[in-house]
C-alpha positions in Angstrom: 12.2 35.2 19.9 9.5 32.5 19.7 8.2 31.1 22.9 9.4 27.5 23.7 6.9 24.8 23.4 5.3 24.0 26.7 4.8 20.4 27.8 3.1 18.9 30.8 3.8 15.3 31.7 0.9 13.3 33.3 2.1 10.1 35.0 1.3 7.8 37.9 3.7 7.3 40.8 4.1 3.5 40.2 7.4 3.2 42.2 10.6 5.2 42.8 12.3 3.9 39.6 9.4 5.1 37.5 9.4 8.5 39.2 13.1 8.8 38.4 12.6 7.9 34.8 10.0 10.6 34.4 12.3 13.1 36.1 15.0 12.2 33.6 12.6 12.6 30.7 11.6 16.1 31.9 15.2 17.1 32.5 16.2 16.0 29.0 13.3 17.9 27.4 14.1 21.1 29.2 17.8 20.7 28.4 16.9 20.4 24.7 14.7 23.5 24.7 11.2 22.1 25.6 9.5 23.8 28.6 8.5 20.6 30.3 6.8 20.5 33.7 6.0 17.7 36.2 4.8 17.7 39.8 8.3 17.0 41.1 9.4 20.5 40.1 6.9 22.0 42.7 8.5 22.7 46.1 6.1 21.3 48.7 2.7 22.0 47.2 1.3 24.7 44.9 -0.3 27.7 46.6 -3.5 27.2 44.6 -3.8 23.5 45.5 -3.0 20.5 43.4 -6.3 20.4 41.6 -6.1 23.9 40.2 -2.4 23.5 39.5 -3.0 20.3 37.4 -5.9 22.0 35.6 -3.8 25.0 34.8 -0.9 22.9 33.6 -3.1 21.0 31.2 -4.8 24.2 29.9 -1.5 26.1 29.4 0.4 23.2 27.8 0.9 23.0 24.1 1.2 19.2 24.5 0.3 16.8 27.4 2.3 13.6 27.5 0.5 10.7 29.1 3.0 8.1 30.4 0.9 5.0 30.2 1.3 2.0 32.5 -1.2 -0.5 33.9 -1.6 1.6 37.1 -1.9 4.9 35.1 -4.7 3.4 33.0 -6.5 2.2 36.1 -6.3 5.6 37.8 -7.2 7.4 34.5 -10.4 5.4 34.4 -11.1 6.2 38.1 -10.8 2.5 39.1 -8.1 2.9 41.7 -9.4 4.1 45.1 -6.3 3.1 47.1 -3.7 5.4 45.6 -3.2 9.0 44.6 -6.0 11.0 43.0 -3.8 13.1 40.7 -4.1 10.9 37.5 -7.8 10.4 38.3 -8.4 14.1 38.2 -6.1 14.7 35.2 -7.9 11.9 33.3 -11.2 13.6 34.0 -10.0 16.9 32.5 -8.4 15.2 29.5 -11.5 13.1 28.8 -13.8 16.2 29.0 -11.5 18.2 26.8 -11.5 15.5 24.1 -15.3 15.1 24.4 -15.8 18.9 24.0 -13.6 18.8 20.9 -15.4 15.9 19.3 -12.2 13.9 19.9 -10.2 16.0 17.4 -6.9 15.6 19.1 -3.6 17.4 18.5 -2.6 17.9 22.1 -2.7 14.7 24.2 0.1 12.3 23.3 0.4 8.8 24.9 3.9 7.5 25.5 5.0 4.1 26.6 7.9 2.9 28.7 10.3 0.6 26.9 8.5 -2.4 28.3 5.0 -0.8 27.9 2.0 -2.2 26.0 -0.6 -0.4 23.8 -3.3 -1.9 26.0 -2.2 0.4 28.8 -3.2 3.4 26.7 -6.7 4.9 27.1 -8.9 3.6 24.2 -9.6 7.1 22.8 -5.9 7.8 22.4 -4.6 4.5 20.9 -4.4 5.9 17.4 -0.8 7.1 17.9 1.8 6.4 20.6 5.5 6.9 21.2 7.9 4.6 23.1 10.5 6.1 25.4 13.5 4.3 23.9 16.0 6.5 22.0 14.4 6.2 18.6 10.9 6.8 20.1 12.2 9.8 22.0 13.7 11.4 18.9 10.4 10.9 17.0 8.5 12.5 19.9 11.0 15.4 20.1 10.5 16.0 16.4 6.8 16.2 16.9 7.1 18.5 19.9 9.4 20.9 18.1 7.7 20.7 14.8 10.8 19.5 12.9 9.3 17.8 9.9 10.6 17.2 6.4 9.1 20.1 4.3 7.7 19.2 0.9 9.8 20.4 -2.1 8.4 23.2 -4.2 6.2 22.2 -7.1 7.9 21.8 -10.4 6.7 22.3 -14.0 4.4 19.6 -15.5 6.3 17.2 -17.7 5.2 17.0 -21.3 5.0 13.3 -22.2 5.3 12.0 -25.7 2.1 11.2 -27.5 1.1 7.6 -27.0 0.9 5.7 -30.2 -0.1 2.1 -31.1 2.7 -0.4 -31.0 3.9 -1.5 -34.4 2.6 -4.8 -35.7 5.1 -7.6 -35.5 6.6 -8.7 -38.8 5.3 -11.8 -40.4 7.4 -14.9 -40.2 8.2 -16.7 -43.4 5.7 -19.5 -42.5 3.0 -16.9 -41.7 3.6 -15.0 -44.9 3.4 -18.3 -46.8 0.1 -19.1 -45.2 -1.3 -15.6 -46.0 -0.2 -16.1 -49.7 -1.9 -19.6 -49.7 -5.1 -18.2 -48.3 -5.2 -15.4 -50.9 -4.7 -17.9 -53.7 -7.6 -19.9 -52.4 -9.8 -16.8 -52.5 -10.7 -17.1 -48.8 -12.1 -14.1 -46.9 -11.7 -13.3 -43.2 -13.7 -12.3 -40.2 -12.7 -11.8 -36.5 -13.4 -14.8 -34.4 -12.0 -16.8 -31.5 -10.5 -20.1 -32.5 -8.3 -22.8 -31.0 -5.0 -23.8 -32.5 -3.6 -27.3 -32.5 -1.6 -26.4 -29.5 -4.8 -26.0 -27.5 -4.4 -22.2 -26.9 -7.4 -19.9 -27.4 -6.7 -17.0 -29.6 -8.6 -14.1 -31.2 -7.7 -14.1 -34.8 -9.1 -14.1 -38.3 -11.6 -16.9 -38.8 -11.4 -18.5 -42.2 -14.6 -18.4 -44.2 -14.5 -20.0 -47.7 -16.1 -17.8 -50.4 -18.2 -20.8 -51.4 -19.2 -23.8 -49.4 -16.6 -26.5 -49.8 -16.0 -29.7 -47.9 -13.5 -29.8 -45.0 -10.2 -31.1 -46.4 -6.5 -30.9 -46.1 -5.0 -28.6 -48.7 -1.4 -29.3 -49.6 1.1 -26.8 -51.1 4.6 -27.8 -52.1 7.6 -25.6 -53.1 10.6 -26.8 -54.9 13.9 -25.0 -55.6 14.9 -24.7 -59.3 17.9 -22.5 -59.8 17.5 -19.2 -57.9 13.7 -19.1 -58.2 11.0 -20.8 -56.3 8.4 -22.8 -58.3 5.0 -23.2 -56.7 2.8 -26.2 -57.4 -0.6 -27.0 -56.1 -1.7 -30.5 -55.2 -5.2 -31.7 -55.7 -7.4 -31.5 -52.6 -7.6 -34.8 -50.7 -10.1 -35.8 -48.1 -8.7 -37.6 -45.0 -10.6 -39.0 -42.0 -7.5 -39.6 -39.9 -5.3 -36.6 -39.1 -2.4 -38.8 -38.0 -2.4 -40.6 -41.3 -2.3 -37.4 -43.2 0.7 -36.2 -41.1 2.6 -39.4 -41.7 2.1 -39.1 -45.4 2.8 -35.4 -46.0 5.7 -33.3 -44.6 3.6 -30.1 -44.3 0.0 -29.4 -44.5 -2.6 -26.7 -43.8 -5.9 -27.5 -42.3 -8.8 -25.3 -43.5 -12.4 -25.4 -42.3 -14.9 -24.2 -39.7 -13.7 -24.6 -36.0 -15.1 -27.7 -34.6 -15.9 -29.2 -38.0 -16.0 -33.0 -38.2 
């Protein structure tokens, strides 16, 4: 049978209520299978003396819980000369142990009373803390007893479908008509950025006439005759005013270099 995890609780004797809360914590841990120890379990005083007893408790423990309060921090730093020396000595051992291990810490765990504050934790141990409310206790107990969620076993790699280019959108009737018109006008294309009449910049085919021709509005008309469409081409007209051209013609196509005037 595996040995139970051993825990030593380092705390300051702030007042009787605090002493009783620490005693309750130790009792609960022991009741739930954790070999917890505090100074209140010693009858009278240890035969080897308190210094050696504290040092042995810290060395033998798998985890040391530091119950951090303002008074605990003050004594941990050696700044309280009026009270007990226990936390002062324990703080010295803990600090030296961390120093020797280049502050690689898996043993010393700061815990806070429900009304505690992270500022009461020694600076070197502020990376992780637990609070002694019910939720915090359960998280702490999970850590002490190594009850973690195991990762699931690795599965087989998933074979994804080969990525292909998205199909080109189908041409609208107006776009198809424009393509036909440009082909009839023997206009060739090249990629270039242009601005539509709506003012949106687009990367599209830039219209390049096969021969130099003046900028003009080219008009195409279609008329229905029976079931067939008859195409007719109007003569090119030069307009200086775009609004006048629109008011005269129902539909027109503007050809020419971007920015032409």
